[in-house]
VEXDO-750575 format. One record per residue: residue number from 1; residue in three letters; x, y, z of N, C-alpha, C, O in turn. Coordinates in nm, 3 decimals. Example, Ala and Ser with C-alpha at 12.3 -4.5 7.8 and 13.67 -1.06 7.14 Angstrom:
% residues 2
<r><seq>1</seq><type>ALA</type><n_X>1.319</n_X><n_Y>-0.569</n_Y><n_Z>0.780</n_Z><ca_X>1.230</ca_X><ca_Y>-0.450</ca_Y><ca_Z>0.780</ca_Z><c_X>1.320</c_X><c_Y>-0.330</c_Y><c_Z>0.780</c_Z><o_X>1.424</o_X><o_Y>-0.332</o_Y><o_Z>0.846</o_Z></r>
<r><seq>2</seq><type>SER</type><n_X>1.285</n_X><n_Y>-0.225</n_Y><n_Z>0.708</n_Z><ca_X>1.367</ca_X><ca_Y>-0.106</ca_Y><ca_Z>0.714</ca_Z><c_X>1.290</c_X><c_Y>0.003</c_Y><c_Z>0.787</c_Z><o_X>1.341</o_X><o_Y>0.114</o_Y><o_Z>0.804</o_Z></r>
END
This chain:
% residues 53
<r><seq>1</seq><type>MET</type><n_X>14.889</n_X><n_Y>12.702</n_Y><n_Z>17.583</n_Z><ca_X>15.040</ca_X><ca_Y>12.770</ca_Y><ca_Z>17.635</ca_Z><c_X>14.989</c_X><c_Y>12.840</c_Y><c_Z>17.739</c_Z><o_X>14.889</o_X><o_Y>12.911</o_Y><o_Z>17.740</o_Z></r>
<r><seq>2</seq><type>SER</type><n_X>15.071</n_X><n_Y>12.815</n_Y><n_Z>17.832</n_Z><ca_X>15.060</ca_X><ca_Y>12.866</ca_Y><ca_Z>17.980</ca_Z><c_X>15.194</c_X><c_Y>12.991</c_Y><c_Z>17.967</c_Z><o_X>15.291</o_X><o_Y>13.002</o_Y><o_Z>17.892</o_Z></r>
<r><seq>3</seq><type>PHE</type><n_X>15.142</n_X><n_Y>13.073</n_Y><n_Z>18.081</n_Z><ca_X>15.269</ca_X><ca_Y>13.197</ca_Y><ca_Z>18.092</ca_Z><c_X>15.400</c_X><c_Y>13.147</c_Y><c_Z>18.097</c_Z><o_X>15.489</o_X><o_Y>13.205</o_Y><o_Z>18.034</o_Z></r>
<r><seq>4</seq><type>THR</type><n_X>15.428</n_X><n_Y>13.023</n_Y><n_Z>18.178</n_Z><ca_X>15.541</ca_X><ca_Y>12.990</ca_Y><ca_Z>18.212</ca_Z><c_X>15.606</c_X><c_Y>12.960</c_Y><c_Z>18.052</c_Z><o_X>15.715</o_X><o_Y>13.000</o_Y><o_Z>18.010</o_Z></r>
<r><seq>5</seq><type>GLU</type><n_X>15.511</n_X><n_Y>12.881</n_Y><n_Z>17.981</n_Z><ca_X>15.589</ca_X><ca_Y>12.817</ca_Y><ca_Z>17.842</ca_Z><c_X>15.591</c_X><c_Y>12.934</c_Y><c_Z>17.750</c_Z><o_X>15.669</o_X><o_Y>12.920</o_Y><o_Z>17.656</o_Z></r>
<r><seq>6</seq><type>ALA</type><n_X>15.516</n_X><n_Y>13.060</n_Y><n_Z>17.757</n_Z><ca_X>15.569</ca_X><ca_Y>13.183</ca_Y><ca_Z>17.670</ca_Z><c_X>15.641</c_X><c_Y>13.275</c_Y><c_Z>17.727</c_Z><o_X>15.658</o_X><o_Y>13.385</o_Y><o_Z>17.675</o_Z></r>
<r><seq>7</seq><type>SER</type><n_X>15.687</n_X><n_Y>13.244</n_Y><n_Z>17.832</n_Z><ca_X>15.807</ca_X><ca_Y>13.346</ca_Y><ca_Z>17.898</ca_Z><c_X>15.906</c_X><c_Y>13.369</c_Y><c_Z>17.777</c_Z><o_X>15.960</o_X><o_Y>13.479</o_Y><o_Z>17.772</o_Z></r>
<r><seq>8</seq><type>ASP</type><n_X>15.935</n_X><n_Y>13.276</n_Y><n_Z>17.679</n_Z><ca_X>16.041</ca_X><ca_Y>13.312</ca_Y><ca_Z>17.557</ca_Z><c_X>15.979</c_X><c_Y>13.418</c_Y><c_Z>17.471</c_Z><o_X>16.047</o_X><o_Y>13.487</o_Y><o_Z>17.395</o_Z></r>
<r><seq>9</seq><type>ALA</type><n_X>15.847</n_X><n_Y>13.428</n_Y><n_Z>17.484</n_Z><ca_X>15.797</ca_X><ca_Y>13.557</ca_Y><ca_Z>17.376</ca_Z><c_X>15.768</c_X><c_Y>13.651</c_Y><c_Z>17.468</c_Z><o_X>15.687</o_X><o_Y>13.639</o_Y><o_Z>17.559</o_Z></r>
<r><seq>10</seq><type>PRO</type><n_X>15.844</n_X><n_Y>13.757</n_Y><n_Z>17.440</n_Z><ca_X>15.820</ca_X><ca_Y>13.888</ca_Y><ca_Z>17.499</ca_Z><c_X>15.681</c_X><c_Y>13.968</c_Y><c_Z>17.498</c_Z><o_X>15.628</o_X><o_Y>14.019</o_Y><o_Z>17.597</o_Z></r>
<r><seq>11</seq><type>ILE</type><n_X>15.638</n_X><n_Y>13.967</n_Y><n_Z>17.380</n_Z><ca_X>15.516</ca_X><ca_Y>14.039</ca_Y><ca_Z>17.345</ca_Z><c_X>15.406</c_X><c_Y>13.964</c_Y><c_Z>17.406</c_Z><o_X>15.311</o_X><o_Y>14.036</o_Y><o_Z>17.436</o_Z></r>
<r><seq>12</seq><type>TYR</type><n_X>15.391</n_X><n_Y>13.832</n_Y><n_Z>17.436</n_Z><ca_X>15.298</ca_X><ca_Y>13.735</ca_Y><ca_Z>17.495</ca_Z><c_X>15.295</c_X><c_Y>13.790</c_Y><c_Z>17.684</c_Z><o_X>15.203</o_X><o_Y>13.826</o_Y><o_Z>17.757</o_Z></r>
<r><seq>13</seq><type>ALA</type><n_X>15.423</n_X><n_Y>13.777</n_Y><n_Z>17.702</n_Z><ca_X>15.446</ca_X><ca_Y>13.781</ca_Y><ca_Z>17.856</ca_Z><c_X>15.403</c_X><c_Y>13.917</c_Y><c_Z>17.883</c_Z><o_X>15.311</o_X><o_Y>13.928</o_Y><o_Z>17.965</o_Z></r>
<r><seq>14</seq><type>GLY</type><n_X>15.469</n_X><n_Y>14.065</n_Y><n_Z>17.812</n_Z><ca_X>15.389</ca_X><ca_Y>14.166</ca_Y><ca_Z>17.836</ca_Z><c_X>15.271</c_X><c_Y>14.174</c_Y><c_Z>17.842</c_Z><o_X>15.221</o_X><o_Y>14.252</o_Y><o_Z>17.924</o_Z></r>
<r><seq>15</seq><type>LEU</type><n_X>15.199</n_X><n_Y>14.106</n_Y><n_Z>17.766</n_Z><ca_X>15.034</ca_X><ca_Y>14.124</ca_Y><ca_Z>17.731</ca_Z><c_X>14.988</c_X><c_Y>14.047</c_Y><c_Z>17.874</c_Z><o_X>14.897</o_X><o_Y>14.090</o_Y><o_Z>17.944</o_Z></r>
<r><seq>16</seq><type>VAL</type><n_X>15.067</n_X><n_Y>13.928</n_Y><n_Z>17.906</n_Z><ca_X>14.994</ca_X><ca_Y>13.871</ca_Y><ca_Z>18.035</ca_Z><c_X>15.026</c_X><c_Y>13.961</c_Y><c_Z>18.174</c_Z><o_X>14.947</o_X><o_Y>13.957</o_Y><o_Z>18.269</o_Z></r>
<r><seq>17</seq><type>GLU</type><n_X>15.139</n_X><n_Y>14.035</n_Y><n_Z>18.175</n_Z><ca_X>15.150</ca_X><ca_Y>14.112</ca_Y><ca_Z>18.281</ca_Z><c_X>15.056</c_X><c_Y>14.232</c_Y><c_Z>18.280</c_Z><o_X>15.001</o_X><o_Y>14.281</o_Y><o_Z>18.379</o_Z></r>
<r><seq>18</seq><type>GLU</type><n_X>15.046</n_X><n_Y>14.271</n_Y><n_Z>18.157</n_Z><ca_X>14.919</ca_X><ca_Y>14.388</ca_Y><ca_Z>18.138</ca_Z><c_X>14.805</c_X><c_Y>14.362</c_Y><c_Z>18.183</c_Z><o_X>14.746</o_X><o_Y>14.432</o_Y><o_Z>18.266</o_Z></r>
<r><seq>19</seq><type>GLN</type><n_X>14.754</n_X><n_Y>14.235</n_Y><n_Z>18.121</n_Z><ca_X>14.622</ca_X><ca_Y>14.212</ca_Y><ca_Z>18.095</ca_Z><c_X>14.557</c_X><c_Y>14.104</c_Y><c_Z>18.188</c_Z><o_X>14.441</o_X><o_Y>14.103</o_Y><o_Z>18.230</o_Z></r>
<r><seq>20</seq><type>GLY</type><n_X>14.673</n_X><n_Y>13.998</n_Y><n_Z>18.215</n_Z><ca_X>14.665</ca_X><ca_Y>13.886</ca_Y><ca_Z>18.312</ca_Z><c_X>14.647</c_X><c_Y>13.766</c_Y><c_Z>18.167</c_Z><o_X>14.643</o_X><o_Y>13.790</o_Y><o_Z>18.046</o_Z></r>
<r><seq>21</seq><type>ASP</type><n_X>14.640</n_X><n_Y>13.659</n_Y><n_Z>18.228</n_Z><ca_X>14.632</ca_X><ca_Y>13.560</ca_Y><ca_Z>18.111</ca_Z><c_X>14.510</c_X><c_Y>13.492</c_Y><c_Z>18.074</c_Z><o_X>14.465</o_X><o_Y>13.387</o_Y><o_Z>18.120</o_Z></r>
<r><seq>22</seq><type>VAL</type><n_X>14.462</n_X><n_Y>13.565</n_Y><n_Z>17.986</n_Z><ca_X>14.306</ca_X><ca_Y>13.576</ca_Y><ca_Z>17.934</ca_Z><c_X>14.274</c_X><c_Y>13.431</c_Y><c_Z>17.915</c_Z><o_X>14.191</o_X><o_Y>13.376</o_Y><o_Z>17.987</o_Z></r>
<r><seq>23</seq><type>PRO</type><n_X>14.353</n_X><n_Y>13.356</n_Y><n_Z>17.801</n_Z><ca_X>14.338</ca_X><ca_Y>13.220</ca_Y><ca_Z>17.779</ca_Z><c_X>14.298</c_X><c_Y>13.127</c_Y><c_Z>17.871</c_Z><o_X>14.196</o_X><o_Y>13.060</o_Y><o_Z>17.857</o_Z></r>
<r><seq>24</seq><type>ALA</type><n_X>14.395</n_X><n_Y>13.119</n_Y><n_Z>17.993</n_Z><ca_X>14.377</ca_X><ca_Y>13.040</ca_Y><ca_Z>18.097</ca_Z><c_X>14.250</c_X><c_Y>13.077</c_Y><c_Z>18.184</c_Z><o_X>14.182</o_X><o_Y>12.988</o_Y><o_Z>18.235</o_Z></r>
<r><seq>25</seq><type>GLU</type><n_X>14.223</n_X><n_Y>13.191</n_Y><n_Z>18.199</n_Z><ca_X>14.121</ca_X><ca_Y>13.247</ca_Y><ca_Z>18.276</ca_Z><c_X>13.989</c_X><c_Y>13.190</c_Y><c_Z>18.198</c_Z><o_X>13.896</o_X><o_Y>13.143</o_Y><o_Z>18.264</o_Z></r>
<r><seq>26</seq><type>VAL</type><n_X>13.984</n_X><n_Y>13.194</n_Y><n_Z>18.071</n_Z><ca_X>13.867</ca_X><ca_Y>13.165</ca_Y><ca_Z>18.004</ca_Z><c_X>13.855</c_X><c_Y>12.984</c_Y><c_Z>18.012</c_Z><o_X>13.749</o_X><o_Y>12.921</o_Y><o_Z>18.025</o_Z></r>
<r><seq>27</seq><type>ARG</type><n_X>13.982</n_X><n_Y>12.930</n_Y><n_Z>18.003</n_Z><ca_X>13.950</ca_X><ca_Y>12.795</ca_Y><ca_Z>18.006</ca_Z><c_X>13.899</c_X><c_Y>12.756</c_Y><c_Z>18.158</c_Z><o_X>13.827</o_X><o_Y>12.661</o_Y><o_Z>18.189</o_Z></r>
<r><seq>28</seq><type>ARG</type><n_X>13.946</n_X><n_Y>12.840</n_Y><n_Z>18.228</n_Z><ca_X>13.907</ca_X><ca_Y>12.800</ca_Y><ca_Z>18.386</ca_Z><c_X>13.732</c_X><c_Y>12.825</c_Y><c_Z>18.413</c_Z><o_X>13.663</o_X><o_Y>12.755</o_Y><o_Z>18.488</o_Z></r>
<r><seq>29</seq><type>VAL</type><n_X>13.687</n_X><n_Y>12.932</n_Y><n_Z>18.339</n_Z><ca_X>13.542</ca_X><ca_Y>12.970</ca_Y><ca_Z>18.342</ca_Z><c_X>13.461</c_X><c_Y>12.869</c_Y><c_Z>18.260</c_Z><o_X>13.347</o_X><o_Y>12.828</o_Y><o_Z>18.280</o_Z></r>
<r><seq>30</seq><type>ALA</type><n_X>13.552</n_X><n_Y>12.839</n_Y><n_Z>18.158</n_Z><ca_X>13.467</ca_X><ca_Y>12.731</ca_Y><ca_Z>18.073</ca_Z><c_X>13.451</c_X><c_Y>12.600</c_Y><c_Z>18.129</c_Z><o_X>13.342</o_X><o_Y>12.546</o_Y><o_Z>18.109</o_Z></r>
<r><seq>31</seq><type>GLU</type><n_X>13.539</n_X><n_Y>12.537</n_Y><n_Z>18.197</n_Z><ca_X>13.531</ca_X><ca_Y>12.419</ca_Y><ca_Z>18.289</ca_Z><c_X>13.454</c_X><c_Y>12.417</c_Y><c_Z>18.389</c_Z><o_X>13.385</o_X><o_Y>12.316</o_Y><o_Z>18.404</o_Z></r>
<r><seq>32</seq><type>GLU</type><n_X>13.444</n_X><n_Y>12.523</n_Y><n_Z>18.482</n_Z><ca_X>13.351</ca_X><ca_Y>12.568</ca_Y><ca_Z>18.563</ca_Z><c_X>13.219</c_X><c_Y>12.568</c_Y><c_Z>18.530</c_Z><o_X>13.134</o_X><o_Y>12.520</o_Y><o_Z>18.606</o_Z></r>
<r><seq>33</seq><type>THR</type><n_X>13.190</n_X><n_Y>12.625</n_Y><n_Z>18.405</n_Z><ca_X>13.062</ca_X><ca_Y>12.642</ca_Y><ca_Z>18.358</ca_Z><c_X>13.018</c_X><c_Y>12.510</c_Y><c_Z>18.300</c_Z><o_X>12.897</o_X><o_Y>12.490</o_Y><o_Z>18.308</o_Z></r>
<r><seq>34</seq><type>LEU</type><n_X>13.094</n_X><n_Y>12.413</n_Y><n_Z>18.242</n_Z><ca_X>13.039</ca_X><ca_Y>12.293</ca_Y><ca_Z>18.200</ca_Z><c_X>13.025</c_X><c_Y>12.186</c_Y><c_Z>18.325</c_Z><o_X>12.961</o_X><o_Y>12.081</o_Y><o_Z>18.317</o_Z></r>
<r><seq>35</seq><type>GLN</type><n_X>13.090</n_X><n_Y>12.227</n_Y><n_Z>18.432</n_Z><ca_X>13.092</ca_X><ca_Y>12.138</ca_Y><ca_Z>18.548</ca_Z><c_X>12.942</c_X><c_Y>12.168</c_Y><c_Z>18.608</c_Z><o_X>12.862</o_X><o_Y>12.078</o_Y><o_Z>18.632</o_Z></r>
<r><seq>36</seq><type>GLU</type><n_X>12.919</n_X><n_Y>12.301</n_Y><n_Z>18.628</n_Z><ca_X>12.789</ca_X><ca_Y>12.366</ca_Y><ca_Z>18.663</ca_Z><c_X>12.650</c_X><c_Y>12.294</c_Y><c_Z>18.605</c_Z><o_X>12.551</o_X><o_Y>12.246</o_Y><o_Z>18.660</o_Z></r>
<r><seq>37</seq><type>VAL</type><n_X>12.694</n_X><n_Y>12.312</n_Y><n_Z>18.458</n_Z><ca_X>12.557</ca_X><ca_Y>12.252</ca_Y><ca_Z>18.379</ca_Z><c_X>12.536</c_X><c_Y>12.109</c_Y><c_Z>18.390</c_Z><o_X>12.431</o_X><o_Y>12.053</o_Y><o_Z>18.421</o_Z></r>
<r><seq>38</seq><type>GLU</type><n_X>12.656</n_X><n_Y>12.050</n_Y><n_Z>18.359</n_Z><ca_X>12.655</ca_X><ca_Y>11.871</ca_Y><ca_Z>18.392</ca_Z><c_X>12.580</c_X><c_Y>11.842</c_Y><c_Z>18.513</c_Z><o_X>12.506</o_X><o_Y>11.744</o_Y><o_Z>18.517</o_Z></r>
<r><seq>39</seq><type>SER</type><n_X>12.596</n_X><n_Y>11.931</n_Y><n_Z>18.626</n_Z><ca_X>12.537</ca_X><ca_Y>11.893</ca_Y><ca_Z>18.756</ca_Z><c_X>12.399</c_X><c_Y>11.945</c_Y><c_Z>18.745</c_Z><o_X>12.338</o_X><o_Y>11.887</o_Y><o_Z>18.835</o_Z></r>
<r><seq>40</seq><type>VAL</type><n_X>12.327</n_X><n_Y>12.014</n_Y><n_Z>18.691</n_Z><ca_X>12.190</ca_X><ca_Y>12.041</ca_Y><ca_Z>18.652</ca_Z><c_X>12.130</c_X><c_Y>11.983</c_Y><c_Z>18.515</c_Z><o_X>12.012</o_X><o_Y>12.012</o_Y><o_Z>18.495</o_Z></r>
<r><seq>41</seq><type>LEU</type><n_X>12.180</n_X><n_Y>11.925</n_Y><n_Z>18.439</n_Z><ca_X>12.119</ca_X><ca_Y>11.914</ca_Y><ca_Z>18.308</ca_Z><c_X>12.177</c_X><c_Y>11.739</c_Y><c_Z>18.270</c_Z><o_X>12.294</o_X><o_Y>11.710</o_Y><o_Z>18.295</o_Z></r>
<r><seq>42</seq><type>ASP</type><n_X>12.113</n_X><n_Y>11.669</n_Y><n_Z>18.228</n_Z><ca_X>12.118</ca_X><ca_Y>11.516</ca_Y><ca_Z>18.206</ca_Z><c_X>12.140</c_X><c_Y>11.521</c_Y><c_Z>18.042</c_Z><o_X>12.048</o_X><o_Y>11.545</o_Y><o_Z>17.964</o_Z></r>
<r><seq>43</seq><type>PHE</type><n_X>12.281</n_X><n_Y>11.494</n_Y><n_Z>18.000</n_Z><ca_X>12.305</ca_X><ca_Y>11.507</ca_Y><ca_Z>17.863</ca_Z><c_X>12.331</c_X><c_Y>11.331</c_Y><c_Z>17.854</c_Z><o_X>12.393</o_X><o_Y>11.290</o_Y><o_Z>17.755</o_Z></r>
<r><seq>44</seq><type>SER</type><n_X>12.294</n_X><n_Y>11.254</n_Y><n_Z>17.933</n_Z><ca_X>12.311</ca_X><ca_Y>11.119</ca_Y><ca_Z>17.900</ca_Z><c_X>12.218</c_X><c_Y>11.041</c_Y><c_Z>17.755</c_Z><o_X>12.245</o_X><o_Y>10.933</o_Y><o_Z>17.705</o_Z></r>
<r><seq>45</seq><type>ALA</type><n_X>12.115</n_X><n_Y>11.128</n_Y><n_Z>17.718</n_Z><ca_X>12.054</ca_X><ca_Y>11.094</ca_Y><ca_Z>17.609</ca_Z><c_X>12.115</c_X><c_Y>11.112</c_Y><c_Z>17.469</c_Z><o_X>12.099</o_X><o_Y>11.036</o_Y><o_Z>17.374</o_Z></r>
<r><seq>46</seq><type>VAL</type><n_X>12.197</n_X><n_Y>11.238</n_Y><n_Z>17.474</n_Z><ca_X>12.252</ca_X><ca_Y>11.300</ca_Y><ca_Z>17.365</ca_Z><c_X>12.398</c_X><c_Y>11.213</c_Y><c_Z>17.344</c_Z><o_X>12.443</o_X><o_Y>11.202</o_Y><o_Z>17.230</o_Z></r>
<r><seq>47</seq><type>ARG</type><n_X>12.453</n_X><n_Y>11.167</n_Y><n_Z>17.431</n_Z><ca_X>12.604</ca_X><ca_Y>11.098</ca_Y><ca_Z>17.454</ca_Z><c_X>12.599</c_X><c_Y>10.998</c_Y><c_Z>17.385</c_Z><o_X>12.485</o_X><o_Y>10.951</o_Y><o_Z>17.394</o_Z></r>
<r><seq>48</seq><type>ALA</type><n_X>12.664</n_X><n_Y>10.936</n_Y><n_Z>17.316</n_Z><ca_X>12.675</ca_X><ca_Y>10.807</ca_Y><ca_Z>17.242</ca_Z><c_X>12.741</c_X><c_Y>10.725</c_Y><c_Z>17.338</c_Z><o_X>12.847</o_X><o_Y>10.762</o_Y><o_Z>17.390</o_Z></r>
<r><seq>49</seq><type>PRO</type><n_X>12.674</n_X><n_Y>10.594</n_Y><n_Z>17.372</n_Z><ca_X>12.734</ca_X><ca_Y>10.512</ca_Y><ca_Z>17.449</ca_Z><c_X>12.890</c_X><c_Y>10.473</c_Y><c_Z>17.427</c_Z><o_X>12.926</o_X><o_Y>10.478</o_Y><o_Z>17.310</o_Z></r>
<r><seq>50</seq><type>ALA</type><n_X>12.979</n_X><n_Y>10.440</n_Y><n_Z>17.515</n_Z><ca_X>13.111</ca_X><ca_Y>10.388</ca_Y><ca_Z>17.516</ca_Z><c_X>13.141</c_X><c_Y>10.294</c_Y><c_Z>17.408</c_Z><o_X>13.236</o_X><o_Y>10.298</o_Y><o_Z>17.330</o_Z></r>
<r><seq>51</seq><type>THR</type><n_X>13.023</n_X><n_Y>10.186</n_Y><n_Z>17.416</n_Z><ca_X>13.040</ca_X><ca_Y>10.071</ca_Y><ca_Z>17.292</ca_Z><c_X>13.031</c_X><c_Y>10.109</c_Y><c_Z>17.153</c_Z><o_X>13.080</o_X><o_Y>10.044</o_Y><o_Z>17.062</o_Z></r>
<r><seq>52</seq><type>ALA</type><n_X>12.957</n_X><n_Y>10.232</n_Y><n_Z>17.138</n_Z><ca_X>12.957</ca_X><ca_Y>10.262</ca_Y><ca_Z>17.015</ca_Z><c_X>13.068</c_X><c_Y>10.354</c_Y><c_Z>16.963</c_Z><o_X>13.038</o_X><o_Y>10.414</o_Y><o_Z>16.859</o_Z></r>
<r><seq>53</seq><type>ARG</type><n_X>13.161</n_X><n_Y>10.373</n_Y><n_Z>17.000</n_Z><ca_X>13.246</ca_X><ca_Y>10.493</ca_Y><ca_Z>16.975</ca_Z><c_X>13.384</c_X><c_Y>10.411</c_Y><c_Z>16.907</c_Z><o_X>13.482</o_X><o_Y>10.475</o_Y><o_Z>16.871</o_Z></r>
END
């Protein structure tokens, strides 16, 4: 749920105004971390091949 989707929830909107959109920030940092890890580590051996899914 983004801030624009939650604008009908005044408590959430107030928290976002005071603290920032913490879930969105966590999601952004997690995606950046995953990209960084994938660039330095090779996970191909632990991922199932697309044909096995």
